[in-house]
Structure formats: structure tokens, C-alpha cells
TORPA-4810 file (N, C-alpha, C, O; in nm, 3 decimals):
<nodes>
NODE_1_0.085_-0.117_0.000_0.000_0.000_0.000_0.090_0.124_0.000_0.188_0.130_0.074_M
NODE_2_0.058_0.222_-0.082_0.136_0.344_-0.091_0.114_0.433_0.031_0.019_0.414_0.108_S
NODE_3_0.203_0.528_0.048_0.189_0.623_0.158_0.055_0.695_0.148_-0.015_0.712_0.247_T
NODE_4_0.021_0.737_0.028_-0.105_0.808_0.005_-0.224_0.722_0.049_-0.313_0.770_0.120_W
NODE_5_-0.225_0.596_0.008_-0.335_0.507_0.042_-0.341_0.483_0.193_-0.450_0.477_0.251_E
NODE_6_-0.226_0.469_0.256_-0.222_0.449_0.401_-0.280_0.569_0.474_-0.358_0.553_0.567_T
NODE_7_-0.241_0.689_0.431_-0.293_0.811_0.494_-0.444_0.819_0.477_-0.515_0.849_0.574_I
NODE_8_-0.494_0.794_0.359_-0.638_0.801_0.334_-0.712_0.700_0.422_-0.816_0.732_0.479_V
NODE_9_-0.659_0.579_0.432_-0.722_0.477_0.516_-0.725_0.521_0.662_-0.825_0.502_0.730_E
NODE_10_-0.617_0.579_0.709_-0.612_0.625_0.847_-0.709_0.741_0.870_-0.773_0.749_0.975_E
NODE_11_-0.719_0.831_0.772_-0.814_0.942_0.785_-0.958_0.891_0.792_-1.041_0.949_0.863_L
NODE_12_-0.987_0.786_0.722_-1.123_0.731_0.722_-1.165_0.680_0.860_-1.284_0.671_0.889_R
NODE_13_-1.069_0.647_0.943_-1.102_0.593_1.075_-1.118_0.701_1.181_-1.160_0.671_1.293_T
NODE_14_-1.084_0.824_1.148_-1.089_0.932_1.246_-1.231_0.984_1.267_-1.309_0.994_1.173_L
NODE_15_-1.265_1.018_1.393_-1.393_1.085_1.416_-1.387_1.228_1.361_-1.278_1.281_1.339_P
NODE_16_-1.502_1.288_1.338_-1.510_1.420_1.274_-1.421_1.526_1.338_-1.353_1.599_1.266_A
NODE_17_-1.418_1.538_1.471_-1.332_1.643_1.529_-1.183_1.621_1.498_-1.109_1.716_1.472_P
NODE_18_-1.140_1.496_1.500_-0.999_1.466_1.469_-0.971_1.486_1.320_-0.860_1.523_1.282_K
NODE_19_-1.071_1.460_1.237_-1.055_1.482_1.094_-1.037_1.631_1.066_-0.956_1.669_0.982_L
NODE_20_-1.112_1.714_1.135_-1.097_1.859_1.121_-0.957_1.902_1.169_-0.895_1.990_1.110_A
NODE_21_-0.910_1.840_1.275_-0.776_1.870_1.326_-0.669_1.830_1.223_-0.573_1.903_1.201_E
NODE_22_-0.688_1.715_1.161_-0.595_1.669_1.058_-0.597_1.765_0.938_-0.492_1.796_0.882_A
NODE_23_-0.715_1.811_0.900_-0.726_1.905_0.788_-0.652_2.034_0.819_-0.584_2.090_0.732_A
NODE_24_-0.665_2.082_0.942_-0.595_2.205_0.981_-0.444_2.184_0.978_-0.370_2.273_0.936_A
NODE_25_-0.399_2.067_1.021_-0.256_2.036_1.017_-0.204_2.034_0.873_-0.099_2.089_0.843_L
NODE_26_-0.279_1.970_0.786_-0.240_1.963_0.645_-0.234_2.102_0.584_-0.141_2.135_0.511_I
NODE_27_-0.333_2.184_0.615_-0.334_2.320_0.564_-0.210_2.396_0.614_-0.147_2.469_0.538_H
NODE_28_-0.178_2.379_0.742_-0.059_2.443_0.798_0.069_2.398_0.730_0.159_2.479_0.706_G
NODE_29_0.078_2.269_0.698_0.196_2.218_0.628_0.208_2.281_0.489_0.318_2.316_0.446_L
NODE_30_0.095_2.296_0.420_0.097_2.359_0.288_0.142_2.503_0.297_0.222_2.549_0.216_R
NODE_31_0.090_2.575_0.397_0.127_2.716_0.413_0.274_2.730_0.446_0.340_2.821_0.396_E
NODE_32_0.327_2.642_0.531_0.470_2.648_0.566_0.556_2.617_0.444_0.660_2.681_0.424_R
NODE_33_0.514_2.520_0.363_0.590_2.487_0.242_0.591_2.607_0.147_0.694_2.637_0.086_A
NODE_34_0.479_2.674_0.135_0.471_2.794_0.050_0.564_2.903_0.103_0.636_2.966_0.027_R
NODE_35_0.561_2.924_0.234_0.647_3.026_0.295_0.794_2.990_0.276_0.876_3.079_0.252_A
NODE_36_0.828_2.862_0.287_0.967_2.819_0.266_1.011_2.846_0.123_1.124_2.891_0.100_D
NODE_37_0.923_2.818_0.026_0.958_2.844_-0.115_0.979_2.992_-0.140_1.074_3.031_-0.208_R
NODE_38_0.890_3.075_-0.084_0.904_3.220_-0.101_1.032_3.270_-0.035_1.099_3.358_-0.090_L
NODE_39_1.065_3.217_0.081_1.187_3.259_0.150_1.311_3.221_0.068_1.406_3.299_0.060_A
NODE_40_1.310_3.104_0.008_1.422_3.061_-0.076_1.435_3.153_-0.197_1.546_3.190_-0.237_A
NODE_41_1.322_3.190_-0.256_1.324_3.282_-0.369_1.379_3.418_-0.328_1.460_3.477_-0.399_L
NODE_42_1.336_3.466_-0.214_1.383_3.596_-0.166_1.533_3.593_-0.136_1.603_3.691_-0.162_E
NODE_43_1.582_3.482_-0.081_1.725_3.471_-0.052_1.809_3.471_-0.179_1.923_3.519_-0.179_R
NODE_44_1.754_3.418_-0.288_1.832_3.408_-0.411_1.811_3.526_-0.506_1.887_3.542_-0.602_S
NODE_45_1.710_3.606_-0.481_1.683_3.720_-0.569_1.798_3.820_-0.564_1.842_3.859_-0.456_A
NODE_46_1.845_3.859_-0.679_1.948_3.962_-0.687_2.089_3.916_-0.661_2.178_3.999_-0.642_G
NODE_47_2.115_3.784_-0.659_2.250_3.739_-0.627_2.343_3.741_-0.748_2.465_3.736_-0.734_I
NODE_48_2.285_3.749_-0.868_2.367_3.755_-0.989_2.398_3.900_-1.025_2.315_3.989_-1.007_L
NODE_49_2.518_3.920_-1.074_2.550_4.053_-1.128_2.475_4.069_-1.259_2.421_3.972_-1.312_T
NODE_50_2.472_4.190_-1.313_2.408_4.213_-1.443_2.471_4.125_-1.550_2.402_4.069_-1.635_D
NODE_51_2.604_4.115_-1.546_2.675_4.034_-1.646_2.639_3.886_-1.632_2.615_3.818_-1.731_E
NODE_52_2.635_3.837_-1.508_2.600_3.697_-1.487_2.456_3.670_-1.530_2.427_3.566_-1.589_E
NODE_53_2.366_3.763_-1.502_2.227_3.748_-1.543_2.213_3.744_-1.694_2.137_3.663_-1.748_G
NODE_54_2.287_3.831_-1.762_2.283_3.833_-1.909_2.339_3.703_-1.966_2.285_3.650_-2.063_A
NODE_55_2.446_3.652_-1.907_2.505_3.526_-1.953_2.409_3.410_-1.929_2.395_3.324_-2.016_E
NODE_56_2.345_3.405_-1.815_2.248_3.300_-1.785_2.132_3.306_-1.884_2.089_3.203_-1.935_L
NODE_57_2.083_3.425_-1.910_1.974_3.441_-2.007_2.016_3.393_-2.145_1.938_3.327_-2.214_E
NODE_58_2.139_3.428_-2.185_2.189_3.385_-2.316_2.197_3.233_-2.325_2.156_3.174_-2.424_R
NODE_59_2.250_3.171_-2.221_2.264_3.025_-2.220_2.127_2.958_-2.226_2.109_2.859_-2.297_V
NODE_60_2.031_3.011_-2.151_1.896_2.953_-2.153_1.834_2.968_-2.291_1.776_2.873_-2.343_I
NODE_61_1.847_3.085_-2.350_1.788_3.107_-2.483_1.853_3.017_-2.588_1.784_2.967_-2.677_E
NODE_62_1.983_2.997_-2.577_2.052_2.915_-2.677_2.028_2.765_-2.656_2.017_2.691_-2.753_E
NODE_63_2.021_2.722_-2.532_2.017_2.579_-2.508_1.885_2.522_-2.461_1.865_2.400_-2.470_G
NODE_64_1.796_2.604_-2.413_1.674_2.549_-2.352_1.547_2.578_-2.430_1.443_2.519_-2.400_C
NODE_65_1.553_2.664_-2.526_1.430_2.700_-2.596_1.420_2.633_-2.732_1.344_2.676_-2.819_E
NODE_66_1.496_2.527_-2.749_1.491_2.453_-2.874_1.420_2.322_-2.852_1.442_2.255_-2.751_K
NODE_67_1.335_2.285_-2.944_1.262_2.159_-2.935_1.323_2.063_-3.035_1.332_2.091_-3.154_I
NODE_68_1.362_1.948_-2.984_1.414_1.841_-3.070_1.300_1.744_-3.091_1.263_1.671_-2.999_D
NODE_69_1.244_1.741_-3.212_1.129_1.656_-3.241_1.159_1.509_-3.216_1.067_1.430_-3.192_A
NODE_70_1.286_1.471_-3.222_1.321_1.329_-3.198_1.306_1.292_-3.051_1.297_1.173_-3.019_R
NODE_71_1.302_1.390_-2.963_1.288_1.361_-2.820_1.143_1.348_-2.778_1.116_1.311_-2.663_D
NODE_72_1.050_1.376_-2.865_0.909_1.372_-2.826_0.854_1.239_-2.856_0.736_1.214_-2.831_W
</nodes>
């Protein structure tokens, strides 16, 4: 049984008040994950010089925006 299936089975056995508690916990975990992602983005924003940013953009445009039909 997968982790997902195990969690769902365990949730099915909970009484309504505990199910509401579990829902609140899950919501809190999602909000913390979102806050962690935003914090990581904020920590990395502006770390490249203008020259490094231009070079990164050039490399992405040259190497990442091409579609190779043989790979599809």
C-alpha cells in the first residue's frame, strides 16, 4: 500500500473532530511549504550581477528554448 493510500485509510477511521484537526494540520503544512519556497526565492533574488544574469539568459535562450522533435 502506498503512503497516500495508508494516509487516506487512516483518515477514514478518524472521528469528525480529529478529521478537522488533521485538515488544519495539512493546511498548515501547505502554508509552511509555500512560505519556505518564497523565503528561498527571496534569498536568491538579486545574487547575480548584471553580467551573470545576461550570460544566464543567453545560455537559456541558446540551449533550452529549442525543441528536438526526436525527443518527443
